[in-house]
Biopython code that builds the backbone (N, CA, C, O; Angstrom):
import numpy as np
from Bio.PDB.StructureBuilder import StructureBuilder

atoms = [
    (1, "UNK", "N", (-25.279, -14.512, 4.553)),
    (1, "UNK", "CA", (-25.030, -14.126, 5.930)),
    (1, "UNK", "C", (-24.126, -12.898, 5.947)),
    (1, "UNK", "O", (-23.129, -12.852, 5.227)),
    (2, "UNK", "N", (-24.465, -11.914, 6.756)),
    (2, "UNK", "CA", (-23.667, -10.689, 6.841)),
    (2, "UNK", "C", (-22.888, -10.659, 8.147)),
    (2, "UNK", "O", (-23.333, -11.194, 9.163)),
    (3, "UNK", "N", (-21.724, -10.029, 8.108)),
    (3, "UNK", "CA", (-20.932, -9.810, 9.308)),
    (3, "UNK", "C", (-20.831, -8.311, 9.535)),
    (3, "UNK", "O", (-20.550, -7.554, 8.607)),
    (4, "UNK", "N", (-21.062, -7.886, 10.774)),
    (4, "UNK", "CA", (-20.943, -6.478, 11.124)),
    (4, "UNK", "C", (-19.510, -6.152, 11.488)),
    (4, "UNK", "O", (-18.786, -6.990, 12.026)),
    (5, "UNK", "N", (-19.105, -4.924, 11.189)),
    (5, "UNK", "CA", (-17.797, -4.439, 11.595)),
    (5, "UNK", "C", (-18.050, -3.310, 12.586)),
    (5, "UNK", "O", (-18.573, -2.256, 12.225)),
    (6, "UNK", "N", (-17.676, -3.543, 13.827)),
    (6, "UNK", "CA", (-17.912, -2.577, 14.894)),
    (6, "UNK", "C", (-16.620, -1.827, 15.206)),
    (6, "UNK", "O", (-15.548, -2.427, 15.281)),
    (7, "UNK", "N", (-16.728, -0.523, 15.385)),
    (7, "UNK", "CA", (-15.577, 0.273, 15.803)),
    (7, "UNK", "C", (-15.379, 0.063, 17.295)),
    (7, "UNK", "O", (-16.330, 0.111, 18.074)),
    (8, "UNK", "N", (-14.144, -0.169, 17.676)),
    (8, "UNK", "CA", (-13.834, -0.515, 19.062)),
    (8, "UNK", "C", (-13.728, 0.697, 19.976)),
    (8, "UNK", "O", (-13.797, 0.560, 21.197)),
    (9, "UNK", "N", (-13.563, 1.874, 19.401)),
    (9, "UNK", "CA", (-13.402, 3.074, 20.213)),
    (9, "UNK", "C", (-13.847, 4.290, 19.423)),
    (9, "UNK", "O", (-14.001, 4.221, 18.204)),
    (10, "UNK", "N", (-14.052, 5.388, 20.103)),
    (10, "UNK", "CA", (-14.413, 6.640, 19.428)),
    (10, "UNK", "C", (-13.208, 7.183, 18.676)),
    (10, "UNK", "O", (-12.068, 6.975, 19.090)),
    (11, "UNK", "N", (-13.455, 7.874, 17.579)),
    (11, "UNK", "CA", (-12.389, 8.455, 16.786)),
    (11, "UNK", "C", (-12.964, 9.082, 15.531)),
    (11, "UNK", "O", (-14.174, 9.280, 15.421)),
    (12, "UNK", "N", (-12.085, 9.396, 14.578)),
    (12, "UNK", "CA", (-12.482, 10.019, 13.323)),
    (12, "UNK", "C", (-12.064, 9.114, 12.168)),
    (12, "UNK", "O", (-10.951, 8.587, 12.148)),
    (13, "UNK", "N", (-12.971, 8.940, 11.205)),
    (13, "UNK", "CA", (-12.616, 8.157, 10.014)),
    (13, "UNK", "C", (-11.632, 8.992, 9.202)),
    (13, "UNK", "O", (-11.980, 10.054, 8.685)),
    (14, "UNK", "N", (-10.399, 8.499, 9.097)),
    (14, "UNK", "CA", (-9.351, 9.241, 8.405)),
    (14, "UNK", "C", (-9.318, 8.882, 6.922)),
    (14, "UNK", "O", (-9.302, 9.772, 6.072)),
    (15, "UNK", "N", (-9.309, 7.599, 6.604)),
    (15, "UNK", "CA", (-9.298, 7.119, 5.217)),
    (15, "UNK", "C", (-10.329, 6.015, 5.069)),
    (15, "UNK", "O", (-10.422, 5.123, 5.912)),
    (16, "UNK", "N", (-11.091, 6.079, 4.007)),
    (16, "UNK", "CA", (-12.086, 5.056, 3.680)),
    (16, "UNK", "C", (-11.710, 4.493, 2.319)),
    (16, "UNK", "O", (-11.716, 5.208, 1.317)),
    (17, "UNK", "N", (-11.381, 3.208, 2.290)),
    (17, "UNK", "CA", (-10.859, 2.597, 1.068)),
    (17, "UNK", "C", (-11.919, 1.903, 0.230)),
    (17, "UNK", "O", (-11.635, 1.528, -0.907)),
    (18, "UNK", "N", (-13.137, 1.716, 0.745)),
    (18, "UNK", "CA", (-14.167, 0.965, 0.028)),
    (18, "UNK", "C", (-15.466, 1.762, -0.063)),
    (18, "UNK", "O", (-15.647, 2.770, 0.621)),
    (19, "UNK", "N", (-16.364, 1.284, -0.926)),
    (19, "UNK", "CA", (-17.708, 1.868, -1.027)),
    (19, "UNK", "C", (-18.705, 0.716, -1.103)),
    (19, "UNK", "O", (-18.317, -0.434, -1.311)),
    (20, "UNK", "N", (-19.990, 1.026, -0.935)),
    (20, "UNK", "CA", (-21.012, -0.008, -1.007)),
    (20, "UNK", "C", (-20.940, -0.722, -2.360)),
    (20, "UNK", "O", (-20.797, -0.091, -3.407)),
    (21, "UNK", "N", (-21.041, -2.039, -2.310)),
    (21, "UNK", "CA", (-20.993, -2.850, -3.522)),
    (21, "UNK", "C", (-19.607, -3.377, -3.865)),
    (21, "UNK", "O", (-19.479, -4.261, -4.712)),
    (22, "UNK", "N", (-18.561, -2.849, -3.222)),
    (22, "UNK", "CA", (-17.205, -3.324, -3.498)),
    (22, "UNK", "C", (-17.007, -4.749, -2.991)),
    (22, "UNK", "O", (-17.486, -5.104, -1.914)),
    (23, "UNK", "N", (-16.301, -5.563, -3.772)),
    (23, "UNK", "CA", (-15.875, -6.889, -3.333)),
    (23, "UNK", "C", (-14.573, -6.720, -2.554)),
    (23, "UNK", "O", (-13.680, -5.985, -2.978)),
    (24, "UNK", "N", (-14.469, -7.403, -1.413)),
    (24, "UNK", "CA", (-13.269, -7.329, -0.584)),
    (24, "UNK", "C", (-12.815, -8.736, -0.228)),
    (24, "UNK", "O", (-13.588, -9.691, -0.304)),
    (25, "UNK", "N", (-11.557, -8.850, 0.160)),
    (25, "UNK", "CA", (-11.007, -10.138, 0.557)),
    (25, "UNK", "C", (-10.681, -10.133, 2.045)),
    (25, "UNK", "O", (-10.470, -9.081, 2.649)),
    (26, "UNK", "N", (-10.643, -11.320, 2.618)),
    (26, "UNK", "CA", (-10.328, -11.486, 4.035)),
    (26, "UNK", "C", (-9.018, -10.767, 4.362)),
    (26, "UNK", "O", (-7.996, -11.013, 3.722)),
    (27, "UNK", "N", (-9.049, -9.886, 5.351)),
    (27, "UNK", "CA", (-7.846, -9.168, 5.771)),
    (27, "UNK", "C", (-7.594, -7.865, 5.034)),
    (27, "UNK", "O", (-6.681, -7.123, 5.396)),
    (28, "UNK", "N", (-8.384, -7.569, 4.005)),
    (28, "UNK", "CA", (-8.203, -6.319, 3.254)),
    (28, "UNK", "C", (-8.556, -5.133, 4.141)),
    (28, "UNK", "O", (-9.564, -5.160, 4.847)),
    (29, "UNK", "N", (-7.729, -4.095, 4.105)),
    (29, "UNK", "CA", (-7.992, -2.899, 4.888)),
    (29, "UNK", "C", (-9.189, -2.150, 4.306)),
    (29, "UNK", "O", (-9.215, -1.836, 3.116)),
    (30, "UNK", "N", (-10.176, -1.869, 5.152)),
    (30, "UNK", "CA", (-11.401, -1.201, 4.725)),
    (30, "UNK", "C", (-11.369, 0.293, 5.008)),
    (30, "UNK", "O", (-11.764, 1.101, 4.168)),
    (31, "UNK", "N", (-10.898, 0.654, 6.192)),
    (31, "UNK", "CA", (-10.806, 2.063, 6.578)),
    (31, "UNK", "C", (-9.816, 2.212, 7.715)),
    (31, "UNK", "O", (-9.439, 1.240, 8.370)),
    (32, "UNK", "N", (-9.399, 3.461, 7.937)),
    (32, "UNK", "CA", (-8.484, 3.787, 9.025)),
    (32, "UNK", "C", (-9.147, 4.842, 9.895)),
    (32, "UNK", "O", (-9.634, 5.859, 9.400)),
    (33, "UNK", "N", (-9.159, 4.589, 11.188)),
    (33, "UNK", "CA", (-9.651, 5.581, 12.146)),
    (33, "UNK", "C", (-8.461, 6.266, 12.799)),
    (33, "UNK", "O", (-7.425, 5.643, 13.032)),
    (34, "UNK", "N", (-8.615, 7.540, 13.089)),
    (34, "UNK", "CA", (-7.625, 8.255, 13.883)),
    (34, "UNK", "C", (-8.177, 8.321, 15.297)),
    (34, "UNK", "O", (-9.251, 8.871, 15.538)),
    (35, "UNK", "N", (-7.423, 7.749, 16.224)),
    (35, "UNK", "CA", (-7.824, 7.692, 17.621)),
    (35, "UNK", "C", (-6.671, 8.228, 18.457)),
    (35, "UNK", "O", (-5.612, 7.604, 18.530)),
    (36, "UNK", "N", (-6.867, 9.365, 19.079)),
    (36, "UNK", "CA", (-5.834, 9.977, 19.927)),
    (36, "UNK", "C", (-4.491, 10.070, 19.185)),
    (36, "UNK", "O", (-3.449, 9.691, 19.719)),
    (37, "UNK", "N", (-4.536, 10.577, 17.954)),
    (37, "UNK", "CA", (-3.354, 10.787, 17.101)),
    (37, "UNK", "C", (-2.711, 9.491, 16.604)),
    (37, "UNK", "O", (-1.608, 9.520, 16.058)),
    (38, "UNK", "N", (-3.389, 8.359, 16.788)),
    (38, "UNK", "CA", (-2.888, 7.076, 16.296)),
    (38, "UNK", "C", (-3.800, 6.579, 15.188)),
    (38, "UNK", "O", (-5.006, 6.824, 15.220)),
    (39, "UNK", "N", (-3.236, 5.882, 14.207)),
    (39, "UNK", "CA", (-4.016, 5.282, 13.128)),
    (39, "UNK", "C", (-4.408, 3.860, 13.522)),
    (39, "UNK", "O", (-3.560, 3.051, 13.896)),
    (40, "UNK", "N", (-5.708, 3.567, 13.431)),
    (40, "UNK", "CA", (-6.214, 2.241, 13.762)),
    (40, "UNK", "C", (-6.903, 1.670, 12.523)),
    (40, "UNK", "O", (-8.005, 2.100, 12.181)),
    (41, "UNK", "N", (-6.261, 0.696, 11.839)),
    (41, "UNK", "CA", (-6.862, 0.124, 10.638)),
    (41, "UNK", "C", (-7.932, -0.903, 10.991)),
    (41, "UNK", "O", (-7.824, -1.609, 11.993)),
    (42, "UNK", "N", (-8.960, -0.978, 10.160)),
    (42, "UNK", "CA", (-10.012, -1.988, 10.277)),
    (42, "UNK", "C", (-9.996, -2.811, 9.010)),
    (42, "UNK", "O", (-9.990, -2.270, 7.905)),
    (43, "UNK", "N", (-9.988, -4.141, 9.177)),
    (43, "UNK", "CA", (-9.866, -5.058, 8.050)),
    (43, "UNK", "C", (-11.120, -5.895, 7.889)),
    (43, "UNK", "O", (-11.881, -6.081, 8.838)),
    (44, "UNK", "N", (-11.330, -6.398, 6.682)),
    (44, "UNK", "CA", (-12.455, -7.289, 6.404)),
    (44, "UNK", "C", (-12.248, -8.597, 7.166)),
    (44, "UNK", "O", (-11.159, -9.170, 7.115)),
    (45, "UNK", "N", (-13.281, -9.081, 7.874)),
    (45, "UNK", "CA", (-13.157, -10.333, 8.617)),
    (45, "UNK", "C", (-13.302, -11.572, 7.735)),
    (45, "UNK", "O", (-13.074, -12.692, 8.193)),
    (46, "UNK", "N", (-13.687, -11.371, 6.452)),
    (46, "UNK", "CA", (-13.894, -12.487, 5.530)),
    (46, "UNK", "C", (-13.981, -11.929, 4.115)),
    (46, "UNK", "O", (-14.066, -10.715, 3.930)),
    (47, "UNK", "N", (-13.960, -12.803, 3.122)),
    (47, "UNK", "CA", (-14.247, -12.387, 1.748)),
    (47, "UNK", "C", (-15.717, -11.986, 1.694)),
    (47, "UNK", "O", (-16.554, -12.620, 2.336)),
    (48, "UNK", "N", (-16.035, -10.951, 0.941)),
    (48, "UNK", "CA", (-17.436, -10.561, 0.846)),
    (48, "UNK", "C", (-17.641, -9.322, -0.007)),
    (48, "UNK", "O", (-16.746, -8.882, -0.728)),
    (49, "UNK", "N", (-18.834, -8.776, 0.094)),
    (49, "UNK", "CA", (-19.221, -7.565, -0.626)),
    (49, "UNK", "C", (-19.716, -6.568, 0.406)),
    (49, "UNK", "O", (-20.511, -6.921, 1.277)),
    (50, "UNK", "N", (-19.260, -5.337, 0.319)),
    (50, "UNK", "CA", (-19.688, -4.303, 1.259)),
    (50, "UNK", "C", (-21.168, -4.037, 1.003)),
    (50, "UNK", "O", (-21.548, -3.575, -0.074)),
    (51, "UNK", "N", (-21.986, -4.327, 1.984)),
    (51, "UNK", "CA", (-23.436, -4.214, 1.831)),
    (51, "UNK", "C", (-23.938, -2.832, 2.232)),
    (51, "UNK", "O", (-24.744, -2.235, 1.518)),
    (52, "UNK", "N", (-23.474, -2.324, 3.359)),
    (52, "UNK", "CA", (-23.962, -1.036, 3.854)),
    (52, "UNK", "C", (-22.843, -0.313, 4.595)),
    (52, "UNK", "O", (-22.194, -0.891, 5.467)),
    (53, "UNK", "N", (-22.620, 0.956, 4.244)),
    (53, "UNK", "CA", (-21.640, 1.789, 4.943)),
    (53, "UNK", "C", (-22.380, 2.866, 5.710)),
    (53, "UNK", "O", (-23.270, 3.524, 5.172)),
    (54, "UNK", "N", (-22.017, 3.040, 6.946)),
    (54, "UNK", "CA", (-22.594, 4.098, 7.774)),
    (54, "UNK", "C", (-21.517, 5.091, 8.191)),
    (54, "UNK", "O", (-21.667, 5.820, 9.171)),
    (55, "UNK", "N", (-20.416, 5.104, 7.418)),
    (55, "UNK", "CA", (-19.294, 5.989, 7.735)),
    (55, "UNK", "C", (-18.851, 6.735, 6.489)),
    (55, "UNK", "O", (-19.186, 6.350, 5.369)),
    (56, "UNK", "N", (-18.096, 7.803, 6.694)),
    (56, "UNK", "CA", (-17.511, 8.586, 5.606)),
    (56, "UNK", "C", (-16.241, 9.234, 6.138)),
    (56, "UNK", "O", (-16.100, 9.442, 7.343)),
    (57, "UNK", "N", (-15.319, 9.551, 5.237)),
    (57, "UNK", "CA", (-14.091, 10.226, 5.660)),
    (57, "UNK", "C", (-14.428, 11.517, 6.384)),
    (57, "UNK", "O", (-15.293, 12.279, 5.954)),
    (58, "UNK", "N", (-13.730, 11.754, 7.494)),
    (58, "UNK", "CA", (-13.921, 12.963, 8.275)),
    (58, "UNK", "C", (-14.998, 12.853, 9.340)),
    (58, "UNK", "O", (-15.141, 13.748, 10.173)),
    (59, "UNK", "N", (-15.755, 11.764, 9.323)),
    (59, "UNK", "CA", (-16.827, 11.578, 10.298)),
    (59, "UNK", "C", (-16.242, 11.251, 11.667)),
    (59, "UNK", "O", (-15.435, 10.331, 11.800)),
    (60, "UNK", "N", (-16.652, 12.004, 12.681)),
    (60, "UNK", "CA", (-16.250, 11.712, 14.059)),
    (60, "UNK", "C", (-17.262, 10.746, 14.653)),
    (60, "UNK", "O", (-18.468, 10.988, 14.611)),
    (61, "UNK", "N", (-16.764, 9.662, 15.200)),
    (61, "UNK", "CA", (-17.637, 8.623, 15.737)),
    (61, "UNK", "C", (-17.555, 8.568, 17.250)),
    (61, "UNK", "O", (-16.474, 8.499, 17.835)),
    (62, "UNK", "N", (-18.705, 8.601, 17.857)),
    (62, "UNK", "CA", (-18.805, 8.328, 19.285)),
    (62, "UNK", "C", (-19.545, 7.005, 19.439)),
    (62, "UNK", "O", (-19.162, 6.153, 20.240)),
    (63, "UNK", "N", (-20.617, 6.846, 18.653)),
    (63, "UNK", "CA", (-21.407, 5.618, 18.661)),
    (63, "UNK", "C", (-22.088, 5.491, 17.298)),
    (63, "UNK", "O", (-22.607, 6.476, 16.772)),
    (64, "UNK", "N", (-22.091, 4.305, 16.732)),
    (64, "UNK", "CA", (-22.788, 4.057, 15.472)),
    (64, "UNK", "C", (-23.985, 3.170, 15.786)),
    (64, "UNK", "O", (-23.828, 2.082, 16.341)),
    (65, "UNK", "N", (-25.186, 3.635, 15.428)),
    (65, "UNK", "CA", (-26.378, 2.844, 15.711)),
    (65, "UNK", "C", (-26.466, 1.625, 14.791)),
    (65, "UNK", "O", (-26.958, 0.575, 15.204)),
    (66, "UNK", "N", (-25.995, 1.755, 13.552)),
    (66, "UNK", "CA", (-25.975, 0.629, 12.622)),
    (66, "UNK", "C", (-24.546, 0.423, 12.142)),
    (66, "UNK", "O", (-23.972, 1.321, 11.527)),
    (67, "UNK", "N", (-23.961, -0.736, 12.409)),
    (67, "UNK", "CA", (-22.581, -0.968, 11.981)),
    (67, "UNK", "C", (-22.468, -1.148, 10.468)),
    (67, "UNK", "O", (-23.460, -1.399, 9.783)),
    (68, "UNK", "N", (-21.252, -1.017, 9.964)),
    (68, "UNK", "CA", (-20.970, -1.331, 8.564)),
    (68, "UNK", "C", (-21.196, -2.824, 8.385)),
    (68, "UNK", "O", (-20.825, -3.620, 9.248)),
    (69, "UNK", "N", (-21.803, -3.205, 7.269)),
    (69, "UNK", "CA", (-22.123, -4.615, 7.042)),
    (69, "UNK", "C", (-21.341, -5.147, 5.848)),
    (69, "UNK", "O", (-21.176, -4.464, 4.837)),
    (70, "UNK", "N", (-20.873, -6.362, 5.984)),
    (70, "UNK", "CA", (-20.140, -7.052, 4.936)),
    (70, "UNK", "C", (-20.849, -8.381, 4.685)),
    (70, "UNK", "O", (-20.962, -9.208, 5.590)),
    (71, "UNK", "N", (-21.325, -8.586, 3.460)),
    (71, "UNK", "CA", (-21.999, -9.832, 3.110)),
    (71, "UNK", "C", (-20.967, -10.851, 2.666)),
    (71, "UNK", "O", (-20.178, -10.584, 1.759)),
    (72, "UNK", "N", (-20.967, -12.015, 3.296)),
    (72, "UNK", "CA", (-20.028, -13.087, 2.909)),
    (72, "UNK", "C", (-20.317, -13.557, 1.492)),
    (72, "UNK", "O", (-21.466, -13.576, 1.052)),
    (73, "UNK", "N", (-19.247, -13.940, 0.775)),
    (73, "UNK", "CA", (-19.451, -14.566, -0.538)),
    (73, "UNK", "C", (-18.821, -15.940, -0.529)),
    (73, "UNK", "O", (-18.873, -16.649, -1.535)),
]
sb = StructureBuilder()
sb.init_structure("model")
sb.init_model(0)
sb.init_chain("A")
sb.init_seg("    ")
for serial, (resi, resn, name, xyz) in enumerate(atoms, 1):
    if name == "N":
        sb.init_residue(resn, " ", resi, " ")
    sb.init_atom(name, np.array(xyz, "f"), 0.0, 1.0, " ", f" {name:<3s}", serial, name[0])
structure = sb.get_structure()
């Protein structure tokens, strides 16, 4: 079963800490968005493996058609 990670607001991906295939733990920081000069961290909602990334550092997001996916382990 996969869980999607949706960005809550428009912004720019400032730091990306993971890549596809990485194992992550519940609460691990995955990436940081810069939103109106503020840093907004996004964390893994569960233990899992990063299945699909649709983001990259420096990418400005208004809307993502396919969210980042995390496969539960």
